[in-house]
VOFINU-370513 format. One record per atom (N, C-alpha, C): atom name; residue number from 1; x, y, z; residue in three letters. Coordinates in steps of 0.001 Angstrom, whole numbers, plus 500000, padded with zeros to 6 digits. Each point is the difference from the previous one (the first is absolute). Layout:
<pts>
+----+-----+--------+--------+--------+-----+
| at |   i |   east |  north |     up |  aa |
+----+-----+--------+--------+--------+-----+
| CA | NUM |      X |      Y |      Z | ala |
...
+----+-----+--------+--------+--------+-----+
</pts>
This chain:
<pts>
+----+-----+--------+--------+--------+-----+
| at |   i |   east |  north |     up |  aa |
+----+-----+--------+--------+--------+-----+
|  N |   1 | 633520 | 391281 | 307625 | met |
| CA |   1 | 500435 | 501119 | 500795 | met |
|  C |   1 | 498883 | 501038 | 500048 | met |
|  N |   2 | 499771 | 500529 | 501177 | gln |
| CA |   2 | 498974 | 501025 | 500170 | gln |
|  C |   2 | 500638 | 501375 | 499942 | gln |
|  N |   3 | 499335 | 500906 | 499314 | tyr |
| CA |   3 | 500440 | 501382 | 499928 | tyr |
|  C |   3 | 498973 | 500876 | 500699 | tyr |
|  N |   4 | 500486 | 500996 | 500688 | trp |
| CA |   4 | 499126 | 500917 | 500726 | trp |
|  C |   4 | 500119 | 501383 | 499375 | trp |
|  N |   5 | 498888 | 500680 | 499884 | thr |
| CA |   5 | 500048 | 501390 | 499585 | thr |
|  C |   5 | 500350 | 500845 | 501228 | thr |
|  N |   6 | 500380 | 501209 | 499761 | tyr |
| CA |   6 | 500286 | 500926 | 501097 | tyr |
|  C |   6 | 498789 | 500118 | 500916 | tyr |
|  N |   7 | 498825 | 500175 | 499413 | asp |
| CA |   7 | 498783 | 500160 | 500802 | asp |
|  C |   7 | 499686 | 498751 | 500816 | asp |
|  N |   8 | 500174 | 498822 | 499410 | glu |
| CA |   8 | 499754 | 498758 | 500741 | glu |
|  C |   8 | 500962 | 499861 | 501175 | glu |
|  N |   9 | 501257 | 500289 | 499761 | leu |
| CA |   9 | 501003 | 499914 | 501067 | leu |
|  C |   9 | 499698 | 500993 | 501113 | leu |
|  N |  10 | 499706 | 501232 | 499631 | thr |
| CA |  10 | 499724 | 501035 | 500991 | thr |
|  C |  10 | 498759 | 499660 | 500809 | thr |
|  N |  11 | 498968 | 499512 | 499349 | thr |
| CA |  11 | 498774 | 499615 | 500696 | thr |
|  C |  11 | 500263 | 498836 | 500951 | thr |
|  N |  12 | 500771 | 499014 | 499548 | ala |
| CA |  12 | 500314 | 498846 | 500849 | ala |
|  C |  12 | 500794 | 500427 | 501233 | ala |
|  N |  13 | 500952 | 500900 | 499825 | ile |
| CA |  13 | 500807 | 500470 | 501127 | ile |
|  C |  13 | 499145 | 500806 | 500971 | ile |
|  N |  14 | 499165 | 500886 | 499465 | glu |
| CA |  14 | 499139 | 500790 | 500874 | glu |
|  C |  14 | 499047 | 499106 | 500792 | glu |
|  N |  15 | 499442 | 498998 | 499348 | thr |
| CA |  15 | 499102 | 499060 | 500657 | thr |
|  C |  15 | 500719 | 499268 | 501124 | thr |
|  N |  16 | 501221 | 499559 | 499733 | glu |
| CA |  16 | 500770 | 499276 | 501015 | glu |
|  C |  16 | 500371 | 500905 | 501170 | glu |
|  N |  17 | 500399 | 501223 | 499703 | ile |
| CA |  17 | 500324 | 500949 | 501070 | ile |
|  C |  17 | 498781 | 500204 | 500891 | ile |
|  N |  18 | 498862 | 500265 | 499379 | arg |
| CA |  18 | 498777 | 500234 | 500773 | arg |
|  C |  18 | 499606 | 498761 | 500818 | arg |
|  N |  19 | 500158 | 498831 | 499403 | arg |
| CA |  19 | 499651 | 498756 | 500689 | arg |
|  C |  19 | 500864 | 499813 | 501244 | arg |
|  N |  20 | 501299 | 500224 | 499846 | gln |
| CA |  20 | 500909 | 499840 | 501135 | gln |
|  C |  20 | 499722 | 501036 | 501084 | gln |
|  N |  21 | 499754 | 501229 | 499600 | leu |
| CA |  21 | 499737 | 501051 | 500981 | leu |
|  C |  21 | 498674 | 499795 | 500705 | leu |
|  N |  22 | 499005 | 499502 | 499285 | asp |
| CA |  22 | 498711 | 499702 | 500634 | asp |
|  C |  22 | 500147 | 498912 | 501053 | asp |
|  N |  23 | 500810 | 498992 | 499694 | lys |
| CA |  23 | 500205 | 498896 | 500939 | lys |
|  C |  23 | 500921 | 500390 | 501156 | lys |
|  N |  24 | 500786 | 501051 | 499823 | ala |
| CA |  24 | 500972 | 500404 | 501023 | ala |
|  C |  24 | 499328 | 500398 | 501304 | ala |
|  N |  25 | 498795 | 500483 | 499913 | asp |
| CA |  25 | 499320 | 500480 | 501209 | asp |
|  C |  25 | 499331 | 498890 | 500795 | asp |
|  N |  26 | 500064 | 498781 | 499529 | ser |
| CA |  26 | 499277 | 498917 | 500671 | ser |
|  C |  26 | 500922 | 498985 | 500667 | ser |
|  N |  27 | 501205 | 500433 | 500369 | gly |
| CA |  27 | 500907 | 499044 | 500613 | gly |
|  C |  27 | 500866 | 500624 | 501070 | gly |
|  N |  28 | 500993 | 499254 | 500402 | ser |
| CA |  28 | 500944 | 500449 | 501020 | ser |
|  C |  28 | 500887 | 501115 | 499431 | ser |
|  N |  29 | 500790 | 500597 | 500871 | asp |
| CA |  29 | 500944 | 501028 | 499542 | asp |
|  C |  29 | 500958 | 499425 | 498964 | asp |
|  N |  30 | 500470 | 498780 | 500239 | phe |
| CA |  30 | 500898 | 499345 | 499050 | phe |
|  C |  30 | 499307 | 499827 | 498649 | phe |
|  N |  31 | 498768 | 499512 | 500024 | glu |
| CA |  31 | 499239 | 499786 | 498766 | glu |
|  C |  31 | 499783 | 501324 | 499275 | glu |
|  N |  32 | 499689 | 501043 | 500740 | arg |
| CA |  32 | 499776 | 501331 | 499413 | arg |
|  C |  32 | 501268 | 500493 | 499294 | arg |
|  N |  33 | 501129 | 499895 | 500678 | arg |
| CA |  33 | 501276 | 500432 | 499396 | arg |
|  C |  33 | 500333 | 499166 | 498776 | arg |
|  N |  34 | 499808 | 498690 | 500122 | lys |
| CA |  34 | 500313 | 499100 | 498890 | lys |
|  C |  34 | 499173 | 500355 | 498760 | lys |
|  N |  35 | 498718 | 500217 | 500177 | arg |
| CA |  35 | 499129 | 500322 | 498856 | arg |
|  C |  35 | 500305 | 501377 | 499417 | arg |
|  N |  36 | 500322 | 500963 | 500844 | arg |
| CA |  36 | 500360 | 501328 | 499492 | arg |
|  C |  36 | 501319 | 499956 | 499242 | arg |
|  N |  37 | 500937 | 499226 | 500493 | glu |
| CA |  37 | 501273 | 499854 | 499292 | glu |
|  C |  37 | 499806 | 499259 | 498678 | glu |
|  N |  38 | 499118 | 499023 | 499978 | tyr |
| CA |  38 | 499673 | 499285 | 498765 | tyr |
|  C |  38 | 499407 | 500978 | 498985 | tyr |
|  N |  39 | 499083 | 500852 | 500461 | ala |
| CA |  39 | 499386 | 500997 | 499115 | ala |
|  C |  39 | 501061 | 500952 | 499453 | ala |
|  N |  40 | 500917 | 500422 | 500861 | leu |
| CA |  40 | 501093 | 500855 | 499546 | leu |
|  C |  40 | 500848 | 499272 | 498962 | leu |
|  N |  41 | 500270 | 498729 | 500236 | gly |
| CA |  41 | 500771 | 499202 | 499045 | gly |
|  C |  41 | 499307 | 499882 | 498647 | gly |
|  N |  42 | 498672 | 499874 | 500013 | ala |
| CA |  42 | 499245 | 499952 | 498748 | ala |
|  C |  42 | 500170 | 501305 | 499234 | ala |
|  N |  43 | 499913 | 501113 | 500713 | tyr |
| CA |  43 | 500201 | 501312 | 499358 | tyr |
|  C |  43 | 501419 | 500100 | 499430 | tyr |
|  N |  44 | 501000 | 499609 | 500784 | leu |
| CA |  44 | 501383 | 500085 | 499530 | leu |
|  C |  44 | 500237 | 499097 | 498795 | leu |
|  N |  45 | 499363 | 498845 | 499973 | ala |
| CA |  45 | 500105 | 499112 | 498832 | ala |
|  C |  45 | 499405 | 500678 | 498770 | ala |
|  N |  46 | 498833 | 500637 | 500165 | trp |
| CA |  46 | 499380 | 500732 | 498886 | trp |
|  C |  46 | 500956 | 501069 | 499483 | trp |
|  N |  47 | 500592 | 500773 | 500914 | glu |
| CA |  47 | 500957 | 501041 | 499602 | glu |
|  C |  47 | 501177 | 499397 | 499231 | glu |
|  N |  48 | 500524 | 498879 | 500473 | ala |
| CA |  48 | 501141 | 499364 | 499342 | ala |
|  C |  48 | 499635 | 499532 | 498591 | ala |
|  N |  49 | 498804 | 499465 | 499851 | ile |
| CA |  49 | 499564 | 499519 | 498682 | ile |
|  C |  49 | 499783 | 501158 | 499038 | ile |
|  N |  50 | 499264 | 501011 | 500429 | val |
| CA |  50 | 499702 | 501102 | 499072 | val |
|  C |  50 | 501220 | 500873 | 499745 | val |
|  N |  51 | 500981 | 499960 | 500887 | arg |
| CA |  51 | 501248 | 500738 | 499756 | arg |
|  C |  51 | 500680 | 499498 | 498721 | arg |
|  N |  52 | 499768 | 498750 | 499651 | gln |
| CA |  52 | 500582 | 499441 | 498781 | gln |
|  C |  52 | 499336 | 500550 | 498737 | gln |
|  N |  53 | 498838 | 500613 | 500175 | his |
| CA |  53 | 499241 | 500560 | 498873 | his |
|  C |  53 | 499492 | 501386 | 500381 | his |
|  N |  54 | 500896 | 500970 | 500120 | pro |
| CA |  54 | 499609 | 501313 | 500530 | pro |
|  C |  54 | 498916 | 500708 | 499193 | pro |
|  N |  55 | 499896 | 499719 | 498733 | ser |
| CA |  55 | 498962 | 500665 | 499205 | ser |
|  C |  55 | 498604 | 499507 | 500367 | ser |
|  N |  56 | 499922 | 498832 | 500641 | glu |
| CA |  56 | 498713 | 499431 | 500414 | glu |
|  C |  56 | 499556 | 500497 | 501377 | glu |
|  N |  57 | 500935 | 500425 | 500815 | arg |
| CA |  57 | 499707 | 500370 | 501390 | arg |
|  C |  57 | 499154 | 501260 | 500043 | arg |
|  N |  58 | 498882 | 499925 | 500683 | his |
| CA |  58 | 499122 | 501151 | 500170 | his |
|  C |  58 | 500202 | 500568 | 501396 | his |
|  N |  59 | 500320 | 501264 | 500063 | val |
| CA |  59 | 500292 | 500649 | 501274 | val |
|  C |  59 | 498807 | 499908 | 500947 | val |
|  N |  60 | 498787 | 500131 | 499478 | asp |
| CA |  60 | 498808 | 499926 | 500853 | asp |
|  C |  60 | 499858 | 498624 | 500652 | asp |
|  N |  61 | 500340 | 498949 | 499263 | asp |
| CA |  61 | 499942 | 498647 | 500571 | asp |
|  C |  61 | 501030 | 499856 | 501108 | asp |
|  N |  62 | 501206 | 500470 | 499746 | ala |
| CA |  62 | 501063 | 499910 | 501007 | ala |
|  C |  62 | 499596 | 500756 | 501260 | ala |
|  N |  63 | 499448 | 501174 | 499829 | arg |
| CA |  63 | 499580 | 500813 | 501144 | arg |
|  C |  63 | 498895 | 499290 | 500786 | arg |
|  N |  64 | 499012 | 499465 | 499285 | arg |
| CA |  64 | 498881 | 499325 | 500665 | arg |
|  C |  64 | 500475 | 498786 | 500797 | arg |
|  N |  65 | 500845 | 499182 | 499403 | leu |
| CA |  65 | 500508 | 498810 | 500698 | leu |
|  C |  65 | 500867 | 500405 | 501193 | leu |
|  N |  66 | 500852 | 500998 | 499813 | arg |
| CA |  66 | 500862 | 500459 | 501091 | arg |
|  C |  66 | 499165 | 500562 | 501147 | arg |
|  N |  67 | 498940 | 500720 | 499678 | glu |
| CA |  67 | 499139 | 500548 | 501047 | glu |
|  C |  67 | 499295 | 498903 | 500791 | glu |
|  N |  68 | 499621 | 498920 | 499337 | leu |
| CA |  68 | 499410 | 498871 | 500727 | leu |
|  C |  68 | 500959 | 499497 | 501071 | leu |
|  N |  69 | 501243 | 499868 | 499639 | ile |
| CA |  69 | 501029 | 499502 | 500925 | ile |
|  C |  69 | 500271 | 501048 | 501073 | ile |
|  N |  70 | 500202 | 501243 | 499610 | asp |
| CA |  70 | 500351 | 501061 | 500945 | asp |
|  C |  70 | 498923 | 500231 | 501032 | asp |
|  N |  71 | 498755 | 500044 | 499581 | ile |
| CA |  71 | 498883 | 500218 | 500923 | ile |
|  C |  71 | 499966 | 498889 | 501037 | ile |
|  N |  72 | 500191 | 498766 | 499559 | asn |
| CA |  72 | 499946 | 498881 | 500925 | asn |
|  C |  72 | 501216 | 499955 | 500909 | asn |
|  N |  73 | 501148 | 500415 | 499518 | arg |
| CA |  73 | 501191 | 499990 | 500851 | arg |
|  C |  73 | 499862 | 501032 | 501099 | arg |
|  N |  74 | 499365 | 501118 | 499712 | gln |
| CA |  74 | 499817 | 501035 | 501000 | gln |
|  C |  74 | 499007 | 499578 | 501075 | gln |
|  N |  75 | 498979 | 499234 | 499588 | ser |
| CA |  75 | 498977 | 499601 | 500973 | ser |
|  C |  75 | 500428 | 498808 | 500838 | ser |
|  N |  76 | 501092 | 499354 | 499636 | gly |
| CA |  76 | 500411 | 498807 | 500727 | gly |
|  C |  76 | 501159 | 500182 | 500803 | gly |
+----+-----+--------+--------+--------+-----+
</pts>
């Protein structure tokens, strides 16, 4: 069984969000929406996981990840 630290999980989620958002601009409207929704889903999954361990959740990380999603939702 693999265990992830908070930092590893947060970094993996941020990387995936950025990857999906970067690819969102290179496709059709459907592809763009699909990738942005996937990125939002990655953020929501992170929130659901860290909600189980509130002492581990860093407000700055949550804000940074949420801003990645919010900025892209506004531009699309």
